[in-house]
C-alpha positions in Angstrom: -9.4 37.9 65.0 -6.0 36.6 64.8 -7.7 32.8 63.8 -8.5 34.5 60.9 -5.4 36.5 59.9 -3.7 33.1 60.1 -6.5 31.8 57.7 -6.3 34.8 55.1 -2.3 34.6 55.1 -2.9 31.0 55.1 -5.1 30.7 52.1 -3.0 33.9 50.6 0.3 32.1 50.9 -1.2 28.9 49.1 -2.4 30.5 46.3 0.7 32.0 45.6 2.0 28.6 45.7 -0.4 27.2 43.2 0.2 30.2 40.4 4.1 30.1 41.1 3.9 26.2 39.7 1.4 26.4 37.8 1.6 29.5 35.8 -0.7 30.8 33.6 -2.8 28.3 31.7 -4.6 29.6 28.3 -6.5 28.0 25.5 -3.0 28.2 23.4 -0.6 27.4 25.9 0.2 23.6 27.1 1.2 22.7 30.6 4.4 21.0 31.5 3.4 17.3 33.8 1.6 18.6 36.7 1.4 16.6 40.1 -1.5 17.1 42.8 -0.9 14.7 45.3 -3.8 13.7 48.2 -3.8 11.8 50.3 -5.3 8.8 48.4 -4.6 9.6 44.5 -1.3 11.4 42.9 -3.5 13.2 39.6 -0.8 13.5 37.0 -2.1 15.8 33.7 -0.1 15.7 30.2 -1.0 18.2 27.6 -4.3 19.6 29.3 -5.2 23.2 30.6 -7.7 22.4 33.7 -6.5 20.8 36.4 -9.4 18.3 38.0 -10.3 18.5 41.5 -9.2 15.3 42.7 -11.2 15.4 46.1 -13.5 12.5 45.2 -11.2 11.3 42.9 -11.5 7.1 43.6 -15.0 7.1 43.9 -15.8 9.1 41.0 -13.2 8.9 38.1 -14.1 5.2 36.8 -17.7 6.3 36.6 -17.2 9.2 34.4 -15.4 8.1 31.5 -15.8 10.0 28.1 -17.5 8.1 25.0 -15.7 10.6 22.7 -11.6 8.5 22.8 -10.2 5.3 23.9 -9.9 4.4 27.4 -6.6 2.3 28.1 -6.4 1.2 31.9 -3.4 0.1 32.6 -1.7 -2.0 35.6 1.2 -3.6 36.5 0.8 -7.5 37.7 0.3 -7.6 41.7 2.0 -9.2 43.7 3.4 -12.8 42.9 5.2 -15.7 45.0 8.4 -15.5 43.5 8.5 -19.0 42.6 10.2 -19.8 39.3 9.8 -18.2 36.3 6.8 -17.6 35.5 5.2 -17.8 39.8 1.4 -17.7 40.4 0.2 -14.3 42.4 0.8 -14.4 46.0 -1.8 -14.5 48.4 -1.7 -10.2 48.7 -1.3 -10.3 44.9 -4.8 -12.0 44.9 -6.7 -10.1 47.0 -4.9 -7.0 44.1 -6.6 -8.3 41.2 -10.2 -9.0 43.6 -9.8 -5.4 44.4 -8.8 -4.1 41.0 -11.8 -6.0 39.7 -14.5 -4.2 42.2 -12.8 -0.9 41.1 -13.8 -1.4 37.7 -17.0 -3.3 38.8 -19.2 0.4 36.8 -16.8 0.7 34.1 -17.9 -0.5 30.6 -14.9 -2.6 29.4 -14.9 -3.8 26.1 -11.7 -6.1 26.7 -9.0 -7.5 28.5 -5.8 -7.5 27.7 -3.1 -9.7 29.5 0.3 -10.9 28.6 0.8 -14.7 28.6 2.3 -15.2 32.0 0.5 -16.8 35.0 0.9 -12.9 36.9 -0.7 -10.8 34.7 -3.3 -13.3 33.5 -4.3 -14.3 36.9 -4.2 -10.6 37.9 -6.5 -9.8 34.9 -8.8 -13.1 35.5 -11.4 -11.6 38.6 -11.9 -8.3 36.1 -12.8 -10.5 33.1 -15.0 -12.7 35.0 -17.0 -10.1 36.3 -17.6 -8.7 32.7 -18.2 -11.8 31.3 -14.7 -11.4 28.6 -12.0 -13.7 27.9 -8.7 -12.3 28.3 -6.8 -11.2 25.3 -2.8 -12.3 25.2 -0.8 -9.5 23.8 2.5 -9.2 23.4 4.3 -6.8 25.8 6.8 -5.7 23.7 5.8 -4.5 21.2 3.7 -1.5 22.7 2.7 0.5 19.9 1.2 -2.2 17.8 -1.2 -3.1 21.1 -1.9 0.9 21.2 -2.8 0.7 17.9 -4.8 -2.5 17.8 -6.6 -1.1 21.2 -7.2 1.8 18.9 -8.5 0.6 16.3 -10.8 -2.3 17.2 -12.3 -0.1 20.6 -12.2 4.1 19.4 -14.7 5.0 22.1 -14.6 1.9 24.6 -12.8 1.1 27.4 -10.2 -1.8 27.7 -8.0 -3.1 30.6 -4.5 -3.9 30.1 -2.6 -6.2 32.6 1.3 -5.6 32.0 5.0 -5.2 33.7 6.9 -2.9 35.1 9.0 -2.0 31.9 6.5 -2.4 29.7 3.3 -0.6 31.0 5.9 2.3 31.2 6.9 1.4 27.8 3.1 2.0 26.7 2.7 4.9 28.3 5.3 6.3 26.6 3.7 5.4 23.4 0.9 6.9 24.2 1.5 10.1 24.9 3.7 10.7 22.2 7.0 11.7 24.4 9.9 9.6 26.9 7.6 10.9 29.9 7.7 7.5 32.0 10.2 5.8 33.7 10.4 2.5 34.8 8.4 1.2 37.4 10.0 0.2 41.0 10.2 -3.9 41.0 8.6 -3.3 44.6 5.9 -1.3 43.3 2.4 -3.3 42.5 -0.1 -0.8 43.2 -0.2 1.7 40.5 -2.9 2.4 38.1 -3.1 4.5 35.1 -6.6 5.9 33.3 -5.0 7.3 29.7 -7.6 8.9 27.3 -6.6 9.2 24.3 -7.7 11.1 20.8 -4.5 9.8 19.1 -1.0 8.4 19.7 0.6 11.0 21.3 -2.8 13.0 21.7 -3.6 11.7 25.3 -4.3 12.5 29.2 -3.4 10.4 32.3 -4.4 10.1 35.7 -2.5 8.1 38.5 -4.0 6.5 40.4 -2.7 4.0 43.7 -4.9 1.2 44.3 
């Protein structure tokens, strides 16, 4: 009986905390950014009125991409050797690039974009090779142009874009229409953003760690 009462108390307490954090959601109200953390995933939902179940997010999110919007899959390049101004990937970086390709195995990618550096193109290459695609080089310093180009060329498709610790957040901010995302830490290489975009400023973002 004591265990049952404790369970009920914890359940009510958890429900109260969630309600306090999220507040009431209606069809006309837009909730501010919501961050939900699990042991393996972080989910960021922007300008939506529903919260996605994250329990099986890693295994299913790439298998259920909508075909009514453009999906941007954004990553920073993987770990580098740190040698020179245009370094290669390190052993860890090569492993991460392979892991990225494996994660995107079930995604019907229409294009793979990379900036004109070894660290980004080598991060993108395993995925491009697996999909039979040629990497498209883009200018990462002009996020507005690449956003418009992808939306025009792939209005209902999914694309992978590999960039840098400052340019990926800049592109994210263009897509969501607000200055929401700060630069990625120089020590972080495991961020992956899935952005469903109906139009510039009308987007939802799912943030994974891989």
